[in-house]
N, C-alpha and C positions, 0 to 999 in steps of 0.2 A: 906642233899641232897644226893639222890641216882641216879647216873648216869648209874648204869648196866642195861643191857639190856639180857633178857633171850631167847635164841634161842635153841628150842629143850632141851636138857639137860645140856646146857652149858651156861655161862653168859659172855658176852663181859663187858669189864671194863667201857666202856663208848659207846655213839651212833656214834661217828664220825669215818668213815672208808675212806680209800682212794680206788678209784673205779679201777677196771681192765681195763688193755689197757692204762693207763695214768701214772702208777707208776711203771711200769717195774717188777721186781722182789725185790724192797725195796732198793737194794745197790746203784742204781743209785741216791737216794735221803737221804741217811744217812749222809752226810756232809752239806745237806742244811735244815733238820728239825729234831726235837727230835721224833724218832720213837716211844718212850716209852709213848707218850702223844696219840698215836693213839688207837683208839679201836680195829681196824682190817686192816689188808691190804688184799686186794682181788688182788691176782696175775694176771698177764698177762695170757692169756688164755693159757691152756695146752691142746694140741691134741696127738693122738697116735703117729702120724709120724710128723717130723720137717717139718714147712711150711716157704718157702721163702717170702709169701705174695705176694700183687698184684704188677703189674708193675707200675712204676713212669709214671707221678706224681700220688700221693696218698693222698694228703692232701692240703687242700685250705682253707683260710679265708673267711668268710663270714660275714655280718653285725651281730654283737653279738654271734658270734660263729664260729665253723670250721666244715668241711664236711672231714671225713676221710674214706678211701678205703684201710686199711691196709691189710686186708685179713687174720687176724688172725696168722700173722707171729710169730713163736716161735720156741723153740729149740726142741719141742716133748718131750714127757714123759720120753724117756730114758736118755737123757741129762738133763732135768728138775730134776731129780733123783740124776743124778751123779755130777752135777755141781752147783744147786742152793739149795738144801735141807741143806747143810752143813753150808751155811749162814743163811737161814730162820731160821733154829733151834736156832741160836743166838738170835733173835729178841724178844723185850719184849712185842709184842703185839700180838694178834691172827692172825693167817696166815691162810686164807680162800682160797683155790685153784679154780680157775675159770677154768672150764673143758668145752671143746667145742669138736664136733664131726661131721662127716656128716652121721654116722649110729649108731644105738642103741649100737651094739657091741663096736664103739669106745669110747662111753662113759662109757661102762661096764669095758673094758680093763685099761682105764685110772684110773678109780676110784679104781678098785682091786689093781694096782700097788701102787697107793697113801695110801691105806689102812695101808701099813706097813711103812709109814713115820709118827712117833708120832707127829711131829711138826704140822701137818696139823690140825687145829682146826676145820674145815669143809670144804664144797663144795659149791661154787654157780656155778649152771648149766645153762650153755649158751644156750637157745633153739632158738637162732636167726639164727642158722646154717642150711643150706638146706639139708634136708634128701635125700640121693642121690637115695635110694631106693624107694622114693615116689615121684619121679620126680622133684626133686629139691625144693619141698615146704619147707619152714623153718618149724621146729618142732613147733616153738613158734606161728604158726598162727593156728594150728590144735590141739582143746583142747583135742581129742583122743589120738593124739601122745604124748600130754604135759602128761597126766594121765598114759599112758602106760610107758613112760620112766622114769616118777617118781616112778612108782610101783616098775620098775624092778632095780632102784638105791637104793630104800628103804631098799630092801631085802638085799643089799650088805654092807650096813654101818649102824652104830649107831650114827655116827657123824651128826652135823648139816648138813641137806640138805636145800639148798636155791635155788629156780628155778628163774632165771632172766628173765624176761617177757619182749617182745617186744611190743612196742607202735604201731606198724604197724598191727592193727587188728580193728574190727568194735566195739568190747565191750571188754575191759580187764577183765571185772569182770567175764566173761565166762572162759578164760584161767587161772585166778587166782583160780577160784574154781576147776578147772580141777587139777592144782598142790596141791592144798590143799586135793583133794580126792585121789590123788595118794600117800600121805603120806609125802609131804614137811613139812619141820619146819617152813619155811618162804618162802616168794617171795620178789625179788627186782625188782622194777620198777621205771624208765623205762630205755631201751636200748635206742640206737640212732633212731632218724627218718630218714627216706630215703629223701635224698636231691639231687639236681644237679645244677651245675653251668656251663653255656655255655660263652665260649669265642666268644663273637660277630664278633671279627676280623677274628678269624680263622673259625669260624661257625661249631664249634664242642665242645663237652663238655671238660671241663679242665680235669677232671680226667680220666685216662686211663681205668678205668672200668665203665665209665660214670655217674654212681651215686654212693652215699657214705653214710655215717651214719652223720647226723646232730648233734652237741652236743654244749653245752655252754649256755649262758644266754638265748638266744632265745628260748630254748625249756623248760625253768622252769615252765610257767604257764601250759603247758601240762602235765609235769611231776607231779606237784602238784594236778592237777584235777585227772589224773590216779590213784595216790597215794590214794587220797581221796576215789574214787570209788572202789578201791581194798579193802581198808582197811575195807570198811563199806560192804564188800561182803563176806570175809573170817574171820575166827577167829585166824588164825595164824599170826605171825608179818609180817609188810611190812617194806622193806628197802627202802626209797626213795631216788632218783638221778633224776638228770638232771638239770644243770645250776646253781648248787650252788657255788656263787662266795664270799658269806659274811654269818654271822652268822643269818642276818634276812632271807636269802633265807631259809637255814637250818630250822629255826622256822617255816618257813611257812610248810614245809614238816610235821614237829612234829605235828603242830596244825591240819593238814589234816588227821592225824591217822598214821603216820610213827612211828615205833619203834627204828629206826636207819636211818642214812643217809651215803650217800657216795659222795665225793668230786673227781670230775674227772678232765675235762678239765681245770678247775681253777688252777691246780697246774702247768700247762705251764706257767701260768701269774706270779704266785707267790707260791713257794713251800711250804711257810709258811700258807697259807691261811687254810688247815685242823685244826692247832692248833689255828689259831684265831678264826675259827668257833666254836671249843670247848669251848674257852674263852668266847665268845658271847653268847653261849647256857647256860654256868653256870651263867653269870650275869643276863641274862633274867629270869632266873629260881629264883634267890635271889630277884631280883626286883618284880617279879609276886607271890612270895611266893609259889614256885611249889616245891614240895619235890621229885618227881620221874619224868621220862619219860611219865609214864601213865597218870600224871597229865594234860598234854598238851591236852589230847584227850576229854576233859569234854566240851571244849569251842564250838566245832562245830559239830552239830548232822548230 
């Protein structure tokens, strides 16, 4: 049984990663889960400058999920290198830095600085950020911006380059193809869906920023469908995520065409779910006589 996943010129030891924004920088979970069993840790987003995040409240539970409006709170690239890299380089799994920014130059500078960090296996580029030079439109909603940004970053690194797509578009195959045309080694989908909760007694939105990103089991069918569409539109690997709570959820993504998956919100419920998912995938492969991750793809055209 071969669990390895090739992305660009590198191999992940297995397809199960933990999603950016829900797993911190790894140290927060080291006493709760065996990190050596993970295929990859996708770090909390790294931006050029430190970000305090949005005003409180910025998290609320919803039926079968949560809505967050964290605002990409993080320590910024300088402190990330000074304070986080020394720990990350000790970890036994692949470290994929999630990179975010408000301008193309932001992404460029962050990637340039991370290129000197040998422990960084690759990059997951968060294109759900608003491009302040284009009137606040998120990079990820405009295929032209996606392709241009990907082309720029491709010239700056030989490490695996993964573009994380937003589901808040009319047709995800268009943005997936734009990332592929720009030279991405893979795409990951999906990021959160826009959602809102209103307090009917106070007659105003619960979150300080009014809307936020919906994640959790409620979005799994959307994530599976978009992974299916994207994986059948491009030739590069697709990393599926959104609402994975157990092995069966992850297997649905793999059958839909994903090469790997990320577990996110589920780690708030039980930090051991990622390793349970990996165990479940292995058992399923033995049961169904599947020899590699690619064998999943032959069932659904």
